[in-house]
N, C-alpha and C positions, 0 to 999 in steps of 0.2 A: 338042402335050401342056398344059393347064389347069394355072394355077399351082398350088392347090390339090394336084394330082399329085404336082407337085413335092416339096414341103414332106412329104405321107405318103411318100414315097418316100425321102427324106432321116432324116424318122424311124423307119421301119424299118430303114436301115442303123444308125443308133444303137445300137437297139437289138440286133441283129446284135451290134456291137462289144463293147458290153456285157456281153452273155451270156457273148461269151468271155473276158471281162477275168476274170468270175466263179471260172473253172477253175483259175482260180492262187489261190483264198482260202485251198486247205490249208497253201498259205505265204505267209501275207499280206505278211510283209513283207522277203520273197526276191523277185528276180529271178528267171524261169527261169535263164538263166544261173548263177545260185549255185547255184541247187538241182542244176542237172546236173554243176557244180564238186566237187558234195559229194559225189555218188553216184560220180559217173567224173571223178576228179580231173586237169588233164591234167597230163603231165610235166615235171619238170626239163627247163631248154634245154641243147642239148647233151649230152643225158643217154647216147647210143648214145656219146660219146668218152669217159666217165669209168668205168661199168662195162659191158662187154660180156656177155649171156647166150648162150647155145648156140643158144635157142630160148627165146620167149614165147608162143608157143599152141603147145599142146598137143593132136591129135586125140585122145581117149580109148577112141573105138569106142562101144558100146552094152553097157551093164553092165543087171543086173535088180535089183530091191527086194532081192532073195534075198543078194546077193550083199555077202560082206565089205567095210570099209572098203579102197580102195586109195590106196595113194600112189604119186605121179609126182613125180621129180625134175629142178628147172633148175640150171644151175652156170652161176653168172657168174665173171668175170676183172677184175680193175680196171687196162685200161689206162689210167690216168692213170698221172702223174708223183708224188700226192700219198695218202698215208694217209688211207682212206674207213674209216668208221665207221657201218654199216649198225645203225638203232636199235631197228626193228619192221617186221615186214609185216601187214598190214591186208585181209582177205578182205572177200568182200561177201555171201557167206551163210553161215549159220551151218552147211551140207553140207559145206564145205571145211576144215580147220583146217591152218595153217601154223606149220612147224617150222623154225628157223635158228637158227647159233651166229651172236648179235649180237657187236658187237665190232671192231676194229678190221679190215680188209683192208689186207694193204702192195702196193703198187705190184708189178702180175703174179702176185699171189695170186691163187687160187679159194676159189669158196666154193659150197654147196650149199644151196639150198632146197627143202623140202622140202613138198609139197602132198597131204594126206591126202582123197579125195574119198569121203563117206557116203551111199551111195544108197537108203538106207533110208527110207522115206516119201519121195522125193523122184523122182517118176514123173515125166517128162517130158523136155526140153530142157536138156542140161546148158551153162550158160554163166556159169563162176563164174570172176571175177577177182580176183586179189593184189598190191595194192599196196607197192611196197617204197621203204621211206624211211633215209636217209641222215641226220647229224648234222646236216650243213652246208645241208640241207631237207630240214627237219620238218615244214613244210607241202606241200609237193611232190613228189611220189614220183618217183627215177629210173628205176622199172621199171614197167609190169604185165605181170603173167603172167595167162594164159587157160587154161581148161579149157574144152573142149566137145566134146560128147558127146550121149547119149541115153538116159534110164533107161527101162525098160519095167516097168510092174508085177510083181509077184512071184507064184508061184505062188498066196496066200491074198490075193486083192483086197480082202481087209477087213484086211491087215494094221496098216493106219495107224489101224485103232481097236482099241487094245488090250483093252478090259473088253468082255466077252461076258455078255449077260442073253438066255439062249434064242438062239432068232434076231435079236436085236436087239444092236445094235455101238455102243459109245460112246467118244469121244475121253477122257472121264474119268467115273470113278463116284460124285464130289463137286463139290459147290458150294459157295462160298463167297460171301457178302455182307459186304465190306469196310466198309460204313457204310450204316445203315440208322438213321433218325431224321429228327425234325420233320416227323412227320405224312405224309411222304411216301412214294412206292409206288416199289418198286425192283426192276429183274427183272435175273435172270442166265441163262445158256442153255449146254446142252450139244449140239453135233453128235451124232449119230445114223443111222444106216443098219439098213436091214433086207436080212440079208445070206441070209432064207428065201426060199421059191416061194407066201406068202400075204400080204396086205395084214395090218399091223398097226396097230390103233387102241388107243392107252394111255390112260390115267387112274390116277388115285391113288387109294390105298386108305391110309384115317385120315390124312386133310392136318389140319394144325393150320388153326382161322379165319382166323387172318391170314395166310393165306399160298395162293395159288391155283397149278394147273398145269394147262399145255396142251402140246399139239405142234402146229407148222405147218411143214408142212401136219397138218391131222386126223386123219388116213391116212396111213401111208405104206407104199407100195406096194412089191411087192418088188423088191431094187435099187436101193429110192431111198433118199434121204438126207433129214433130219428135224433141228428144232432143240425141242428139250424146254425150256421156258421154266419157270420158277419166279417168282413175283411175291410181294414183300411188301411188306403193309401195314403201316407203321409204327407207325400210329395205335392199330391191334388187338391190338399186342403186350402181352400181362399185364405190370406191372410187375416182377413177382416174377420174371421172366425174366432178369433184370440184364443186363450190359454186354454179354456174351458168351455165347451157350448154339447147341447145336446139335440137330439133331431130324432123324429118318429119315421119305423118303416111299418106301412099298413101291408098285410099280409092278403095276397089273393090265394083263393085254391078253398077257401072255408067258407060254411055257410053262416055268417054271423054280421053285423053292422061293422062297420070302420071302427068306430070306437073301441068295438069289444075285442079287434084283432089286432091291435096297432102295440108294437115292438118300442120300448123308450130309450134309444140311444145313448149313453154319454160318454165323452170323449173328453181325455186331459192329453195336451198335448205340451211336450216338453222340447225344448233346444235340440 
């Protein structure tokens, strides 16, 4: 092989290494090991000789999004010779809420930790952890409690979109621009879906000159999702509007009354 070919090969390999390194730039000052430890921290040493649980992993089977929240219990016992103090239980998902009586657990005493799982708007695989912390180990948990299972969609597949405008379903019916100013353009989005059997092509009726409206994609196919995108051009906002104001956008292309197809837009201006 010619020397120039080896040089090209080395440059190519270096490029691959650099591109892989860039994947960690979401956390520029933390190693991958540190990131993993924050999400899934290692347990304290000899934890099983301090607090013993009847189980640490529970398969809760299959739920539907229509099911009411379900509560599951884990019982632990202080098998050490010292008084332990539970300070908190941290869950890794907003779908689960922990309930425990914090405070001292005497040697030989038991305590129950409850995890309530909310399946609504959480279709898919269940793999939720809860970490139990003691006063003697505030940064390293003494136990990891895990719920596994599955959540299937409810009877209304569009239930995760709480707002309806005819066949258009939306995550929210209002939009807020927190900081608009400096002559810049700012955009906000609302996720929506077409629950009907015909394509939807949306437009805006009577929109201010300083705002524009579009959907991505432009045509929302039956069963499809899209983003409603509103853009504000700060340089075109009239001075009399003041620091904070609201305006409506009436959507066209939907079979509903104007009052039922209105988005409320709030704008906060900065200097």
